[in-house]
RODO-2510 file (C-alpha; in nm, 4 decimals, decimal comma):
residues 89
     n   res          X          Y          Z
     1     x     5,4760    -3,9315     4,0189
     2     x     5,3296    -3,8317     4,3524
     3     x     5,4172    -3,5380     4,5731
     4     x     5,7258    -3,5436     4,7951
     5     x     5,7414    -3,4171     5,1516
     6     x     6,0323    -3,1749     5,1997
     7     x     6,1845    -3,3881     5,4765
     8     x     6,1888    -3,6895     5,2378
     9     x     6,3770    -3,5282     4,9464
    10     x     6,7003    -3,7211     5,0088
    11     x     6,5200    -4,0569     5,0228
    12     x     6,3245    -3,9696     4,7086
    13     x     6,6393    -3,8798     4,5136
    14     x     6,8130    -4,2005     4,6285
    15     x     6,5380    -4,4250     4,4875
    16     x     6,7000    -4,6540     4,2269
    17     x     6,3610    -4,7068     4,0603
    18     x     6,3521    -4,3497     3,9279
    19     x     6,3620    -4,3327     3,5470
    20     x     6,6446    -4,0797     3,5350
    21     x     6,8287    -3,7950     3,7011
    22     x     6,6280    -3,5819     3,9457
    23     x     6,6081    -3,2106     3,8642
    24     x     6,4848    -2,9405     4,1028
    25     x     6,2651    -2,6624     3,9646
    26     x     6,1896    -2,3371     4,1426
    27     x     5,8801    -2,1599     4,0191
    28     x     5,8524    -1,7983     4,1277
    29     x     5,5127    -1,7017     4,2685
    30     x     5,4624    -1,3357     4,3461
    31     x     5,4237    -1,2723     4,7171
    32     x     5,5088    -1,6313     4,8155
    33     x     5,8569    -1,7102     4,6941
    34     x     5,9948    -2,0007     4,4948
    35     x     5,7800    -2,3146     4,4869
    36     x     5,9886    -2,6328     4,4674
    37     x     5,9178    -2,9378     4,2525
    38     x     6,1300    -3,2359     4,1514
    39     x     6,1272    -3,4107     3,8149
    40     x     6,2691    -3,7338     3,6820
    41     x     6,2088    -3,8277     3,3214
    42     x     5,8684    -3,6847     3,2321
    43     x     5,7290    -3,7117     3,5859
    44     x     5,7007    -3,4042     3,8084
    45     x     5,6446    -3,4178     4,1851
    46     x     5,5560    -3,1061     4,3824
    47     x     5,7410    -3,0728     4,7139
    48     x     5,5062    -3,0188     5,0076
    49     x     5,5106    -2,9588     5,3827
    50     x     5,2457    -3,0253     5,6474
    51     x     4,8888    -3,0632     5,5250
    52     x     5,0148    -3,1033     5,1673
    53     x     5,0878    -2,7338     5,1240
    54     x     5,3472    -2,6396     4,8610
    55     x     5,6967    -2,5784     4,9949
    56     x     5,8441    -2,2348     4,9204
    57     x     6,1937    -2,0909     4,9491
    58     x     6,2173    -1,7168     5,0072
    59     x     6,5230    -1,6886     4,7818
    60     x     6,7261    -1,8779     4,5233
    61     x     7,0206    -1,8630     4,7631
    62     x     6,8133    -2,0379     5,0300
    63     x     6,7185    -2,3099     4,7838
    64     x     7,0808    -2,3630     4,6828
    65     x     7,1917    -2,3851     5,0457
    66     x     6,9285    -2,6486     5,1230
    67     x     6,9639    -2,8563     4,8071
    68     x     7,3408    -2,8569     4,7448
    69     x     7,4064    -3,1716     4,9507
    70     x     7,1091    -3,3791     4,8307
    71     x     7,2497    -3,6995     4,6782
    72     x     7,1629    -3,7820     4,3164
    73     x     7,0070    -3,4404     4,2569
    74     x     7,1152    -3,2805     3,9316
    75     x     7,3579    -2,9933     3,9671
    76     x     7,1363    -2,8059     3,7179
    77     x     6,8607    -2,6054     3,8868
    78     x     6,5699    -2,4772     3,6794
    79     x     6,4230    -2,1384     3,7726
    80     x     6,0823    -2,0953     3,6125
    81     x     5,9752    -1,7314     3,5740
    82     x     5,7003    -1,8043     3,3199
    83     x     5,4224    -1,6857     3,5521
    84     x     5,5495    -1,3317     3,5068
    85     x     5,5707    -1,3348     3,1273
    86     x     5,8187    -1,1323     2,9265
    87     x     5,6606    -0,7990     3,0244
    88     x     5,8100    -0,8333     3,3739
    89     x     6,1632    -0,7735     3,2450
***
């Protein structure tokens, strides 16, 4: 799966050729925020903005507000904190 431009998320999720439900994942990166990616089946597509830079939300609340109305997007949101390891908690 290729990368998805943030402005094209709705079109991407509406694609009937996708192998399954689309799930959004937020991966926390210290100092940057939550990097967004979309997955369907075993394929993962990073969400990007201009010049193919990763798209970041500053908060989980901001992500929810922007993604809640996207059609065919799973209502389950994955928040990946693995970059911090268990010692962070």
